[in-house]
Gaussian input, Z-matrix of N, CA and C with variables (Angstrom, degrees):
# hf/3-21g

backbone

0 1
 N
 C     1     B1
 C     2     B2     1     A1
 N     3     B3     2     A2     1     D1
 C     4     B4     3     A3     2     D2
 C     5     B5     4     A4     3     D3
 N     6     B6     5     A5     4     D4
 C     7     B7     6     A6     5     D5
 C     8     B8     7     A7     6     D6
 N     9     B9     8     A8     7     D7
 C    10    B10     9     A9     8     D8
 C    11    B11    10    A10     9     D9
 N    12    B12    11    A11    10    D10
 C    13    B13    12    A12    11    D11
 C    14    B14    13    A13    12    D12
 N    15    B15    14    A14    13    D13
 C    16    B16    15    A15    14    D14
 C    17    B17    16    A16    15    D15
 N    18    B18    17    A17    16    D16
 C    19    B19    18    A18    17    D17
 C    20    B20    19    A19    18    D18
 N    21    B21    20    A20    19    D19
 C    22    B22    21    A21    20    D20
 C    23    B23    22    A22    21    D21
 N    24    B24    23    A23    22    D22
 C    25    B25    24    A24    23    D23
 C    26    B26    25    A25    24    D24
 N    27    B27    26    A26    25    D25
 C    28    B28    27    A27    26    D26
 C    29    B29    28    A28    27    D27
 N    30    B30    29    A29    28    D28
 C    31    B31    30    A30    29    D29
 C    32    B32    31    A31    30    D30
 N    33    B33    32    A32    31    D31
 C    34    B34    33    A33    32    D32
 C    35    B35    34    A34    33    D33
 N    36    B36    35    A35    34    D34
 C    37    B37    36    A36    35    D35
 C    38    B38    37    A37    36    D36
 N    39    B39    38    A38    37    D37
 C    40    B40    39    A39    38    D38
 C    41    B41    40    A40    39    D39
 N    42    B42    41    A41    40    D40
 C    43    B43    42    A42    41    D41
 C    44    B44    43    A43    42    D42
 N    45    B45    44    A44    43    D43
 C    46    B46    45    A45    44    D44
 C    47    B47    46    A46    45    D45
 N    48    B48    47    A47    46    D46
 C    49    B49    48    A48    47    D47
 C    50    B50    49    A49    48    D48
 N    51    B51    50    A50    49    D49
 C    52    B52    51    A51    50    D50
 C    53    B53    52    A52    51    D51
 N    54    B54    53    A53    52    D52
 C    55    B55    54    A54    53    D53
 C    56    B56    55    A55    54    D54
 N    57    B57    56    A56    55    D55
 C    58    B58    57    A57    56    D56
 C    59    B59    58    A58    57    D57
 N    60    B60    59    A59    58    D58
 C    61    B61    60    A60    59    D59
 C    62    B62    61    A61    60    D60
 N    63    B63    62    A62    61    D61
 C    64    B64    63    A63    62    D62
 C    65    B65    64    A64    63    D63
 N    66    B66    65    A65    64    D64
 C    67    B67    66    A66    65    D65
 C    68    B68    67    A67    66    D66
 N    69    B69    68    A68    67    D67
 C    70    B70    69    A69    68    D68
 C    71    B71    70    A70    69    D69
 N    72    B72    71    A71    70    D70
 C    73    B73    72    A72    71    D71
 C    74    B74    73    A73    72    D72
 N    75    B75    74    A74    73    D73
 C    76    B76    75    A75    74    D74
 C    77    B77    76    A76    75    D75
 N    78    B78    77    A77    76    D76
 C    79    B79    78    A78    77    D77
 C    80    B80    79    A79    78    D78
 N    81    B81    80    A80    79    D79
 C    82    B82    81    A81    80    D80
 C    83    B83    82    A82    81    D81
 N    84    B84    83    A83    82    D82
 C    85    B85    84    A84    83    D83
 C    86    B86    85    A85    84    D84
 N    87    B87    86    A86    85    D85
 C    88    B88    87    A87    86    D86
 C    89    B89    88    A88    87    D87
 N    90    B90    89    A89    88    D88
 C    91    B91    90    A90    89    D89
 C    92    B92    91    A91    90    D90
 N    93    B93    92    A92    91    D91
 C    94    B94    93    A93    92    D92
 C    95    B95    94    A94    93    D93
 N    96    B96    95    A95    94    D94
 C    97    B97    96    A96    95    D95
 C    98    B98    97    A97    96    D96
 N    99    B99    98    A98    97    D97
 C   100   B100    99    A99    98    D98
 C   101   B101   100   A100    99    D99
 N   102   B102   101   A101   100   D100
 C   103   B103   102   A102   101   D101
 C   104   B104   103   A103   102   D102
 N   105   B105   104   A104   103   D103
 C   106   B106   105   A105   104   D104
 C   107   B107   106   A106   105   D105
 N   108   B108   107   A107   106   D106
 C   109   B109   108   A108   107   D107
 C   110   B110   109   A109   108   D108
 N   111   B111   110   A110   109   D109
 C   112   B112   111   A111   110   D110
 C   113   B113   112   A112   111   D111
 N   114   B114   113   A113   112   D112
 C   115   B115   114   A114   113   D113
 C   116   B116   115   A115   114   D114
 N   117   B117   116   A116   115   D115
 C   118   B118   117   A117   116   D116
 C   119   B119   118   A118   117   D117
 N   120   B120   119   A119   118   D118
 C   121   B121   120   A120   119   D119
 C   122   B122   121   A121   120   D120
 N   123   B123   122   A122   121   D121
 C   124   B124   123   A123   122   D122
 C   125   B125   124   A124   123   D123
 N   126   B126   125   A125   124   D124
 C   127   B127   126   A126   125   D125
 C   128   B128   127   A127   126   D126
 N   129   B129   128   A128   127   D127
 C   130   B130   129   A129   128   D128
 C   131   B131   130   A130   129   D129
 N   132   B132   131   A131   130   D130
 C   133   B133   132   A132   131   D131
 C   134   B134   133   A133   132   D132
 N   135   B135   134   A134   133   D133
 C   136   B136   135   A135   134   D134
 C   137   B137   136   A136   135   D135
 N   138   B138   137   A137   136   D136
 C   139   B139   138   A138   137   D137
 C   140   B140   139   A139   138   D138
 N   141   B141   140   A140   139   D139
 C   142   B142   141   A141   140   D140
 C   143   B143   142   A142   141   D141
 N   144   B144   143   A143   142   D142
 C   145   B145   144   A144   143   D143
 C   146   B146   145   A145   144   D144
 N   147   B147   146   A146   145   D145
 C   148   B148   147   A147   146   D146
 C   149   B149   148   A148   147   D147
 N   150   B150   149   A149   148   D148
 C   151   B151   150   A150   149   D149
 C   152   B152   151   A151   150   D150
 N   153   B153   152   A152   151   D151
 C   154   B154   153   A153   152   D152
 C   155   B155   154   A154   153   D153
 N   156   B156   155   A155   154   D154
 C   157   B157   156   A156   155   D155
 C   158   B158   157   A157   156   D156
 N   159   B159   158   A158   157   D157
 C   160   B160   159   A159   158   D158
 C   161   B161   160   A160   159   D159
 N   162   B162   161   A161   160   D160
 C   163   B163   162   A162   161   D161
 C   164   B164   163   A163   162   D162
 N   165   B165   164   A164   163   D163
 C   166   B166   165   A165   164   D164
 C   167   B167   166   A166   165   D165
 N   168   B168   167   A167   166   D166
 C   169   B169   168   A168   167   D167
 C   170   B170   169   A169   168   D168
 N   171   B171   170   A170   169   D169
 C   172   B172   171   A171   170   D170
 C   173   B173   172   A172   171   D171
 N   174   B174   173   A173   172   D172
 C   175   B175   174   A174   173   D173
 C   176   B176   175   A175   174   D174
 N   177   B177   176   A176   175   D175
 C   178   B178   177   A177   176   D176
 C   179   B179   178   A178   177   D177
 N   180   B180   179   A179   178   D178
 C   181   B181   180   A180   179   D179
 C   182   B182   181   A181   180   D180
 N   183   B183   182   A182   181   D181
 C   184   B184   183   A183   182   D182
 C   185   B185   184   A184   183   D183
 N   186   B186   185   A185   184   D184
 C   187   B187   186   A186   185   D185
 C   188   B188   187   A187   186   D186
 N   189   B189   188   A188   187   D187
 C   190   B190   189   A189   188   D188
 C   191   B191   190   A190   189   D189
 N   192   B192   191   A191   190   D190
 C   193   B193   192   A192   191   D191
 C   194   B194   193   A193   192   D192
 N   195   B195   194   A194   193   D193
 C   196   B196   195   A195   194   D194
 C   197   B197   196   A196   195   D195
 N   198   B198   197   A197   196   D196
 C   199   B199   198   A198   197   D197
 C   200   B200   199   A199   198   D198
 N   201   B201   200   A200   199   D199
 C   202   B202   201   A201   200   D200
 C   203   B203   202   A202   201   D201
 N   204   B204   203   A203   202   D202
 C   205   B205   204   A204   203   D203
 C   206   B206   205   A205   204   D204
 N   207   B207   206   A206   205   D205
 C   208   B208   207   A207   206   D206
 C   209   B209   208   A208   207   D207
 N   210   B210   209   A209   208   D208
 C   211   B211   210   A210   209   D209
 C   212   B212   211   A211   210   D210
 N   213   B213   212   A212   211   D211
 C   214   B214   213   A213   212   D212
 C   215   B215   214   A214   213   D213
 N   216   B216   215   A215   214   D214
 C   217   B217   216   A216   215   D215
 C   218   B218   217   A217   216   D216
 N   219   B219   218   A218   217   D217
 C   220   B220   219   A219   218   D218
 C   221   B221   220   A220   219   D219
 N   222   B222   221   A221   220   D220
 C   223   B223   222   A222   221   D221
 C   224   B224   223   A223   222   D222
 N   225   B225   224   A224   223   D223
 C   226   B226   225   A225   224   D224
 C   227   B227   226   A226   225   D225
 N   228   B228   227   A227   226   D226
 C   229   B229   228   A228   227   D227
 C   230   B230   229   A229   228   D228
 N   231   B231   230   A230   229   D229
 C   232   B232   231   A231   230   D230
 C   233   B233   232   A232   231   D231
 N   234   B234   233   A233   232   D232
 C   235   B235   234   A234   233   D233
 C   236   B236   235   A235   234   D234
 N   237   B237   236   A236   235   D235
 C   238   B238   237   A237   236   D236
 C   239   B239   238   A238   237   D237
 N   240   B240   239   A239   238   D238
 C   241   B241   240   A240   239   D239
 C   242   B242   241   A241   240   D240
 N   243   B243   242   A242   241   D241
 C   244   B244   243   A243   242   D242
 C   245   B245   244   A244   243   D243
 N   246   B246   245   A245   244   D244
 C   247   B247   246   A246   245   D245
 C   248   B248   247   A247   246   D246
 N   249   B249   248   A248   247   D247
 C   250   B250   249   A249   248   D248
 C   251   B251   250   A250   249   D249
 N   252   B252   251   A251   250   D250
 C   253   B253   252   A252   251   D251
 C   254   B254   253   A253   252   D252
 N   255   B255   254   A254   253   D253
 C   256   B256   255   A255   254   D254
 C   257   B257   256   A256   255   D255
 N   258   B258   257   A257   256   D256
 C   259   B259   258   A258   257   D257
 C   260   B260   259   A259   258   D258
 N   261   B261   260   A260   259   D259
 C   262   B262   261   A261   260   D260
 C   263   B263   262   A262   261   D261
 N   264   B264   263   A263   262   D262
 C   265   B265   264   A264   263   D263
 C   266   B266   265   A265   264   D264
 N   267   B267   266   A266   265   D265
 C   268   B268   267   A267   266   D266
 C   269   B269   268   A268   267   D267
 N   270   B270   269   A269   268   D268
 C   271   B271   270   A270   269   D269
 C   272   B272   271   A271   270   D270
 N   273   B273   272   A272   271   D271
 C   274   B274   273   A273   272   D272
 C   275   B275   274   A274   273   D273
 N   276   B276   275   A275   274   D274
 C   277   B277   276   A276   275   D275
 C   278   B278   277   A277   276   D276
 N   279   B279   278   A278   277   D277
 C   280   B280   279   A279   278   D278
 C   281   B281   280   A280   279   D279
 N   282   B282   281   A281   280   D280
 C   283   B283   282   A282   281   D281
 C   284   B284   283   A283   282   D282
 N   285   B285   284   A284   283   D283
 C   286   B286   285   A285   284   D284
 C   287   B287   286   A286   285   D285
 N   288   B288   287   A287   286   D286
 C   289   B289   288   A288   287   D287
 C   290   B290   289   A289   288   D288
 N   291   B291   290   A290   289   D289
 C   292   B292   291   A291   290   D290
 C   293   B293   292   A292   291   D291
 N   294   B294   293   A293   292   D292
 C   295   B295   294   A294   293   D293
 C   296   B296   295   A295   294   D294
 N   297   B297   296   A296   295   D295
 C   298   B298   297   A297   296   D296
 C   299   B299   298   A298   297   D297
 N   300   B300   299   A299   298   D298
 C   301   B301   300   A300   299   D299
 C   302   B302   301   A301   300   D300
 N   303   B303   302   A302   301   D301
 C   304   B304   303   A303   302   D302
 C   305   B305   304   A304   303   D303
 N   306   B306   305   A305   304   D304
 C   307   B307   306   A306   305   D305
 C   308   B308   307   A307   306   D306
 N   309   B309   308   A308   307   D307
 C   310   B310   309   A309   308   D308
 C   311   B311   310   A310   309   D309
 N   312   B312   311   A311   310   D310
 C   313   B313   312   A312   311   D311
 C   314   B314   313   A313   312   D312
 N   315   B315   314   A314   313   D313
 C   316   B316   315   A315   314   D314
 C   317   B317   316   A316   315   D315
 N   318   B318   317   A317   316   D316
 C   319   B319   318   A318   317   D317
 C   320   B320   319   A319   318   D318
 N   321   B321   320   A320   319   D319
 C   322   B322   321   A321   320   D320
 C   323   B323   322   A322   321   D321
 N   324   B324   323   A323   322   D322
 C   325   B325   324   A324   323   D323
 C   326   B326   325   A325   324   D324
 N   327   B327   326   A326   325   D325
 C   328   B328   327   A327   326   D326
 C   329   B329   328   A328   327   D327
 N   330   B330   329   A329   328   D328
 C   331   B331   330   A330   329   D329
 C   332   B332   331   A331   330   D330
 N   333   B333   332   A332   331   D331
 C   334   B334   333   A333   332   D332
 C   335   B335   334   A334   333   D333
 N   336   B336   335   A335   334   D334
 C   337   B337   336   A336   335   D335
 C   338   B338   337   A337   336   D336

   B1=1.4462
   B2=1.5084
   B3=1.2395
   B4=1.4321
   B5=1.4834
   B6=1.3168
   B7=1.4733
   B8=1.5173
   B9=1.3596
   B10=1.5643
   B11=1.4823
   B12=1.3169
   B13=1.4472
   B14=1.5669
   B15=1.3876
   B16=1.4283
   B17=1.5471
   B18=1.4387
   B19=1.3558
   B20=1.4714
   B21=1.2628
   B22=1.4579
   B23=1.4977
   B24=1.2747
   B25=1.4771
   B26=1.5619
   B27=1.3448
   B28=1.4038
   B29=1.5863
   B30=1.3067
   B31=1.4464
   B32=1.5674
   B33=1.2105
   B34=1.4502
   B35=1.5170
   B36=1.2825
   B37=1.4738
   B38=1.5277
   B39=1.1757
   B40=1.4599
   B41=1.5732
   B42=1.3226
   B43=1.4936
   B44=1.5227
   B45=1.3278
   B46=1.4557
   B47=1.6583
   B48=1.3252
   B49=1.4685
   B50=1.6366
   B51=1.3160
   B52=1.5766
   B53=1.4853
   B54=1.3607
   B55=1.4772
   B56=1.4337
   B57=1.1717
   B58=1.5075
   B59=1.5109
   B60=1.4461
   B61=1.5465
   B62=1.6404
   B63=1.3404
   B64=1.5409
   B65=1.4354
   B66=1.2970
   B67=1.4430
   B68=1.4976
   B69=1.3667
   B70=1.4948
   B71=1.4696
   B72=1.3037
   B73=1.3774
   B74=1.5417
   B75=1.2575
   B76=1.3901
   B77=1.4866
   B78=1.3342
   B79=1.5397
   B80=1.4793
   B81=1.2645
   B82=1.4799
   B83=1.5157
   B84=1.3002
   B85=1.6049
   B86=1.4352
   B87=1.2993
   B88=1.4818
   B89=1.5773
   B90=1.4247
   B91=1.4090
   B92=1.5263
   B93=1.2902
   B94=1.3988
   B95=1.6554
   B96=1.3514
   B97=1.4784
   B98=1.5021
   B99=1.3495
   B100=1.4470
   B101=1.5423
   B102=1.3221
   B103=1.5132
   B104=1.5152
   B105=1.3260
   B106=1.4942
   B107=1.5441
   B108=1.2919
   B109=1.4410
   B110=1.5380
   B111=1.3491
   B112=1.3601
   B113=1.4655
   B114=1.5052
   B115=1.4581
   B116=1.5710
   B117=1.3967
   B118=1.3795
   B119=1.4823
   B120=1.4391
   B121=1.4615
   B122=1.3444
   B123=1.4469
   B124=1.4370
   B125=1.5544
   B126=1.3196
   B127=1.5414
   B128=1.5201
   B129=1.3574
   B130=1.4131
   B131=1.6028
   B132=1.3880
   B133=1.4299
   B134=1.5279
   B135=1.4104
   B136=1.4755
   B137=1.3987
   B138=1.4460
   B139=1.4676
   B140=1.5020
   B141=1.3012
   B142=1.5943
   B143=1.5089
   B144=1.3000
   B145=1.4611
   B146=1.5317
   B147=1.3491
   B148=1.4823
   B149=1.5522
   B150=1.4106
   B151=1.3309
   B152=1.5486
   B153=1.2679
   B154=1.5044
   B155=1.5556
   B156=1.3580
   B157=1.4360
   B158=1.5815
   B159=1.2992
   B160=1.4682
   B161=1.5187
   B162=1.2833
   B163=1.3948
   B164=1.4176
   B165=1.3565
   B166=1.4809
   B167=1.5057
   B168=1.3132
   B169=1.4297
   B170=1.5358
   B171=1.3710
   B172=1.5744
   B173=1.5626
   B174=1.4310
   B175=1.4039
   B176=1.4734
   B177=1.2406
   B178=1.4985
   B179=1.5472
   B180=1.2946
   B181=1.4203
   B182=1.6761
   B183=1.2069
   B184=1.4293
   B185=1.4947
   B186=1.3160
   B187=1.4918
   B188=1.5431
   B189=1.2938
   B190=1.6016
   B191=1.6938
   B192=1.3304
   B193=1.4266
   B194=1.5071
   B195=1.2806
   B196=1.5497
   B197=1.4725
   B198=1.2995
   B199=1.5296
   B200=1.5339
   B201=1.3088
   B202=1.5094
   B203=1.5673
   B204=1.3446
   B205=1.4754
   B206=1.4561
   B207=1.3595
   B208=1.4759
   B209=1.4378
   B210=1.3697
   B211=1.4761
   B212=1.4638
   B213=1.3597
   B214=1.5562
   B215=1.4968
   B216=1.3490
   B217=1.4504
   B218=1.4928
   B219=1.3873
   B220=1.4752
   B221=1.4885
   B222=1.3693
   B223=1.4847
   B224=1.5037
   B225=1.3739
   B226=1.4328
   B227=1.5364
   B228=1.3816
   B229=1.4898
   B230=1.5253
   B231=1.2879
   B232=1.3623
   B233=1.5397
   B234=1.3951
   B235=1.3972
   B236=1.5338
   B237=1.2827
   B238=1.4908
   B239=1.5676
   B240=1.2601
   B241=1.5038
   B242=1.4400
   B243=1.3260
   B244=1.5576
   B245=1.5314
   B246=1.2638
   B247=1.5218
   B248=1.5541
   B249=1.3627
   B250=1.4533
   B251=1.5306
   B252=1.2893
   B253=1.5488
   B254=1.4343
   B255=1.2564
   B256=1.4516
   B257=1.5666
   B258=1.3612
   B259=1.3613
   B260=1.5226
   B261=1.2898
   B262=1.4598
   B263=1.5899
   B264=1.4624
   B265=1.4726
   B266=1.5310
   B267=1.4223
   B268=1.4535
   B269=1.4291
   B270=1.2632
   B271=1.4804
   B272=1.5421
   B273=1.2988
   B274=1.5781
   B275=1.4578
   B276=1.3107
   B277=1.4894
   B278=1.3848
   B279=1.2771
   B280=1.3886
   B281=1.3827
   B282=1.2903
   B283=1.5200
   B284=1.5784
   B285=1.4075
   B286=1.4468
   B287=1.6127
   B288=1.4018
   B289=1.4666
   B290=1.5040
   B291=1.2666
   B292=1.4349
   B293=1.4575
   B294=1.2585
   B295=1.4487
   B296=1.6162
   B297=1.3836
   B298=1.4387
   B299=1.4289
   B300=1.3616
   B301=1.5227
   B302=1.5440
   B303=1.3438
   B304=1.5826
   B305=1.6523
   B306=1.2067
   B307=1.4383
   B308=1.4374
   B309=1.4240
   B310=1.5194
   B311=1.5695
   B312=1.2066
   B313=1.5162
   B314=1.5599
   B315=1.3506
   B316=1.4856
   B317=1.6019
   B318=1.2967
   B319=1.5018
   B320=1.4046
   B321=1.4256
   B322=1.4304
   B323=1.5244
   B324=1.2899
   B325=1.4575
   B326=1.6410
   B327=1.3408
   B328=1.5141
   B329=1.4558
   B330=1.3167
   B331=1.4210
   B332=1.5100
   B333=1.3799
   B334=1.3592
   B335=1.4992
   B336=1.3179
   B337=1.3611
   B338=1.4957
   A1=115.47
   A2=122.20
   A3=119.54
   A4=106.72
   A5=115.31
   A6=123.34
   A7=110.16
   A8=111.42
   A9=118.42
   A10=111.11
   A11=113.81
   A12=115.17
   A13=118.25
   A14=111.60
   A15=116.63
   A16=105.02
   A17=118.97
   A18=126.22
   A19=114.37
   A20=117.91
   A21=126.35
   A22=112.87
   A23=122.95
   A24=125.88
   A25=106.63
   A26=122.48
   A27=121.87
   A28=108.63
   A29=112.09
   A30=115.83
   A31=116.11
   A32=113.00
   A33=118.23
   A34=112.38
   A35=122.44
   A36=131.17
   A37=106.94
   A38=123.79
   A39=123.38
   A40=107.32
   A41=117.32
   A42=122.92
   A43=102.18
   A44=111.93
   A45=114.66
   A46=105.72
   A47=111.77
   A48=118.55
   A49=100.24
   A50=109.10
   A51=120.94
   A52=106.17
   A53=116.78
   A54=127.91
   A55=115.48
   A56=118.33
   A57=125.06
   A58=115.20
   A59=108.53
   A60=115.98
   A61=107.47
   A62=110.39
   A63=108.44
   A64=117.73
   A65=119.07
   A66=124.70
   A67=116.12
   A68=117.90
   A69=121.22
   A70=113.55
   A71=117.03
   A72=122.96
   A73=110.47
   A74=125.79
   A75=132.65
   A76=109.16
   A77=115.21
   A78=119.77
   A79=105.74
   A80=119.01
   A81=127.75
   A82=103.96
   A83=113.26
   A84=123.14
   A85=109.33
   A86=115.53
   A87=116.15
   A88=104.43
   A89=110.51
   A90=114.70
   A91=106.18
   A92=118.80
   A93=128.20
   A94=106.32
   A95=109.44
   A96=113.24
   A97=110.87
   A98=118.38
   A99=116.71
   A100=115.15
   A101=117.84
   A102=124.19
   A103=106.79
   A104=112.84
   A105=125.58
   A106=104.38
   A107=116.20
   A108=120.24
   A109=111.44
   A110=112.79
   A111=121.15
   A112=111.36
   A113=121.00
   A114=124.47
   A115=101.90
   A116=114.58
   A117=128.09
   A118=109.20
   A119=110.78
   A120=118.74
   A121=108.58
   A122=120.32
   A123=125.41
   A124=112.18
   A125=112.22
   A126=119.66
   A127=106.22
   A128=117.51
   A129=123.66
   A130=109.30
   A131=112.54
   A132=113.50
   A133=109.46
   A134=116.18
   A135=123.11
   A136=101.28
   A137=109.68
   A138=119.92
   A139=107.92
   A140=113.83
   A141=120.22
   A142=106.60
   A143=107.31
   A144=115.26
   A145=112.06
   A146=114.76
   A147=120.93
   A148=104.87
   A149=115.11
   A150=119.04
   A151=109.21
   A152=122.25
   A153=115.96
   A154=114.74
   A155=114.12
   A156=111.63
   A157=107.82
   A158=116.19
   A159=123.39
   A160=107.70
   A161=124.76
   A162=127.10
   A163=114.17
   A164=115.78
   A165=125.17
   A166=111.41
   A167=120.76
   A168=117.58
   A169=104.27
   A170=114.36
   A171=116.74
   A172=101.47
   A173=114.51
   A174=121.17
   A175=114.36
   A176=115.35
   A177=122.17
   A178=106.69
   A179=115.73
   A180=120.99
   A181=103.26
   A182=127.10
   A183=129.52
   A184=115.77
   A185=119.79
   A186=125.76
   A187=108.15
   A188=110.12
   A189=112.80
   A190=108.48
   A191=119.04
   A192=114.64
   A193=116.40
   A194=115.28
   A195=129.15
   A196=109.36
   A197=109.75
   A198=114.31
   A199=111.14
   A200=111.54
   A201=114.25
   A202=102.47
   A203=110.66
   A204=122.69
   A205=114.10
   A206=120.26
   A207=123.55
   A208=107.00
   A209=121.45
   A210=122.41
   A211=112.14
   A212=117.33
   A213=121.16
   A214=104.95
   A215=111.12
   A216=121.00
   A217=113.78
   A218=117.52
   A219=123.93
   A220=101.76
   A221=113.18
   A222=119.39
   A223=108.22
   A224=120.39
   A225=120.55
   A226=109.51
   A227=109.87
   A228=116.41
   A229=105.08
   A230=119.90
   A231=131.12
   A232=108.58
   A233=116.00
   A234=114.50
   A235=110.91
   A236=121.86
   A237=125.53
   A238=111.43
   A239=110.48
   A240=114.31
   A241=117.12
   A242=120.86
   A243=121.27
   A244=105.02
   A245=116.83
   A246=123.62
   A247=110.55
   A248=122.14
   A249=122.95
   A250=108.82
   A251=117.99
   A252=119.09
   A253=117.32
   A254=122.39
   A255=133.49
   A256=105.78
   A257=112.79
   A258=120.15
   A259=112.80
   A260=118.16
   A261=121.28
   A262=105.41
   A263=108.34
   A264=111.99
   A265=106.09
   A266=108.01
   A267=116.48
   A268=111.42
   A269=126.51
   A270=129.48
   A271=116.92
   A272=110.53
   A273=119.25
   A274=111.19
   A275=119.73
   A276=123.33
   A277=121.90
   A278=125.52
   A279=125.94
   A280=114.57
   A281=122.80
   A282=124.16
   A283=102.42
   A284=114.66
   A285=123.67
   A286=106.61
   A287=107.51
   A288=108.06
   A289=114.92
   A290=123.72
   A291=125.01
   A292=113.45
   A293=116.72
   A294=123.41
   A295=110.90
   A296=116.31
   A297=121.00
   A298=114.68
   A299=117.59
   A300=123.71
   A301=102.09
   A302=106.98
   A303=108.44
   A304=107.54
   A305=117.97
   A306=120.24
   A307=115.27
   A308=117.90
   A309=120.94
   A310=107.03
   A311=120.06
   A312=125.58
   A313=108.71
   A314=115.22
   A315=125.79
   A316=105.20
   A317=115.31
   A318=121.28
   A319=107.07
   A320=123.25
   A321=127.88
   A322=107.04
   A323=119.06
   A324=119.55
   A325=114.51
   A326=109.71
   A327=114.44
   A328=110.75
   A329=123.38
   A330=125.17
   A331=114.13
   A332=119.08
   A333=122.68
   A334=110.14
   A335=124.69
   A336=123.23
   A337=121.45
   D1=150.02
   D2=171.95
   D3=-149.52
   D4=132.65
   D5=179.67
   D6=-115.77
   D7=134.53
   D8=170.88
   D9=-54.56
   D10=134.18
   D11=179.59
   D12=87.44
   D13=-20.78
   D14=-175.74
   D15=-113.25
   D16=-56.79
   D17=179.49
   D18=-105.76
   D19=-23.24
   D20=-176.32
   D21=-113.00
   D22=124.60
   D23=-177.02
   D24=-84.44
   D25=11.70
   D26=177.62
   D27=-152.43
   D28=161.81
   D29=171.77
   D30=-89.56
   D31=133.19
   D32=-171.00
   D33=-78.06
   D34=114.53
   D35=-179.27
   D36=-100.13
   D37=-34.23
   D38=-168.42
   D39=-141.19
   D40=152.48
   D41=177.41
   D42=-145.63
   D43=140.14
   D44=171.77
   D45=-147.11
   D46=164.18
   D47=-167.22
   D48=-126.84
   D49=134.64
   D50=178.88
   D51=-121.81
   D52=123.93
   D53=-175.09
   D54=-153.57
   D55=162.49
   D56=-179.04
   D57=55.92
   D58=39.61
   D59=178.16
   D60=-87.45
   D61=128.61
   D62=172.07
   D63=-59.70
   D64=144.06
   D65=-175.63
   D66=-52.85
   D67=-28.65
   D68=-179.22
   D69=-85.39
   D70=-8.40
   D71=-168.68
   D72=-83.70
   D73=138.78
   D74=176.07
   D75=-109.72
   D76=125.06
   D77=-175.14
   D78=-109.99
   D79=166.88
   D80=174.09
   D81=86.61
   D82=-111.76
   D83=-174.31
   D84=58.58
   D85=51.88
   D86=172.95
   D87=-161.03
   D88=172.88
   D89=172.58
   D90=-132.14
   D91=165.38
   D92=179.92
   D93=-108.81
   D94=145.52
   D95=173.39
   D96=-80.75
   D97=-41.42
   D98=-177.56
   D99=-124.41
   D100=-18.37
   D101=-174.45
   D102=-71.91
   D103=138.08
   D104=169.06
   D105=-101.94
   D106=140.30
   D107=173.27
   D108=-131.32
   D109=152.75
   D110=166.73
   D111=-128.15
   D112=123.59
   D113=-174.12
   D114=-106.28
   D115=134.81
   D116=171.95
   D117=-133.50
   D118=128.38
   D119=172.00
   D120=-97.31
   D121=103.53
   D122=-170.98
   D123=-89.15
   D124=-10.98
   D125=177.35
   D126=-149.07
   D127=140.15
   D128=176.40
   D129=71.37
   D130=-153.48
   D131=-179.13
   D132=-147.58
   D133=154.01
   D134=176.74
   D135=-146.54
   D136=160.43
   D137=168.28
   D138=-104.94
   D139=144.92
   D140=176.67
   D141=-133.99
   D142=151.32
   D143=175.35
   D144=-136.06
   D145=142.52
   D146=-178.87
   D147=-123.71
   D148=141.03
   D149=-176.60
   D150=-135.54
   D151=118.93
   D152=177.54
   D153=-100.84
   D154=19.37
   D155=171.35
   D156=107.18
   D157=-25.43
   D158=-177.10
   D159=-119.08
   D160=-38.91
   D161=179.47
   D162=-141.24
   D163=145.76
   D164=178.31
   D165=-108.98
   D166=134.46
   D167=177.27
   D168=-129.55
   D169=144.65
   D170=-178.14
   D171=-125.24
   D172=139.19
   D173=170.36
   D174=-133.90
   D175=161.35
   D176=178.09
   D177=-100.40
   D178=122.84
   D179=-179.87
   D180=-98.69
   D181=105.35
   D182=-171.05
   D183=-131.32
   D184=-0.18
   D185=179.38
   D186=-143.30
   D187=139.09
   D188=-169.17
   D189=-73.15
   D190=0.86
   D191=169.43
   D192=-102.56
   D193=16.90
   D194=167.75
   D195=-97.65
   D196=140.86
   D197=170.96
   D198=-142.06
   D199=157.82
   D200=-179.39
   D201=-126.95
   D202=115.16
   D203=-179.64
   D204=-86.37
   D205=120.30
   D206=178.99
   D207=-114.76
   D208=105.65
   D209=168.81
   D210=-71.49
   D211=167.93
   D212=177.00
   D213=-52.17
   D214=158.07
   D215=178.90
   D216=57.34
   D217=38.72
   D218=170.36
   D219=-119.33
   D220=124.22
   D221=170.70
   D222=-78.08
   D223=121.89
   D224=-176.43
   D225=-123.03
   D226=154.20
   D227=172.30
   D228=-146.43
   D229=155.59
   D230=177.44
   D231=-129.98
   D232=136.45
   D233=-174.25
   D234=-159.01
   D235=174.62
   D236=177.99
   D237=55.26
   D238=42.82
   D239=171.08
   D240=-59.09
   D241=133.50
   D242=171.47
   D243=-69.93
   D244=153.59
   D245=176.97
   D246=-51.41
   D247=-26.84
   D248=-174.64
   D249=-102.56
   D250=2.17
   D251=-172.37
   D252=-59.63
   D253=134.32
   D254=176.89
   D255=-127.19
   D256=113.91
   D257=174.49
   D258=-103.70
   D259=137.40
   D260=176.88
   D261=-122.62
   D262=128.29
   D263=-177.62
   D264=-122.30
   D265=122.28
   D266=174.34
   D267=-92.95
   D268=133.23
   D269=-176.96
   D270=-130.69
   D271=145.86
   D272=-174.74
   D273=-76.10
   D274=-20.15
   D275=-177.76
   D276=-135.48
   D277=155.19
   D278=176.88
   D279=-61.56
   D280=161.90
   D281=-178.34
   D282=-62.05
   D283=130.38
   D284=176.32
   D285=-147.69
   D286=105.34
   D287=-177.55
   D288=-63.68
   D289=-10.30
   D290=176.36
   D291=-87.25
   D292=-7.16
   D293=178.41
   D294=-89.50
   D295=-9.45
   D296=177.37
   D297=-87.64
   D298=145.83
   D299=170.75
   D300=-121.24
   D301=111.99
   D302=-170.58
   D303=-102.26
   D304=-0.15
   D305=179.55
   D306=-117.31
   D307=120.03
   D308=-166.30
   D309=-62.67
   D310=-40.76
   D311=-174.00
   D312=-60.04
   D313=-42.30
   D314=178.54
   D315=-66.03
   D316=-44.03
   D317=178.95
   D318=-55.20
   D319=-51.76
   D320=-171.90
   D321=-63.45
   D322=-45.18
   D323=177.61
   D324=-59.04
   D325=-38.46
   D326=178.55
   D327=-66.34
   D328=-40.08
   D329=178.63
   D330=-83.51
   D331=2.36
   D332=170.24
   D333=85.09
   D334=25.50
   D335=167.19
   D336=-109.66

């Protein structure tokens, strides 16, 4: 269970599910200018990384009660999906292509690195 204002630092506007990702595929590899996200692997396991331009951290999501919070201006990637992995992403904004930063060098310039 997650409640806005208690467990979530943002109101959920959009939710999507990622599944049947091949083990060798890397997903994400972008940042958002304004959108907050919470990633939860509700089945199987995946590795996630978050990068603020100064430091990169990597974690294993392997239980449905674990989440990985990505505030705006965090470069994120998801990889090493187990064959049965199901990732749920809660987002603070509707899909907006203009909110994405898809080039890492551009991201670093925007965060002042």
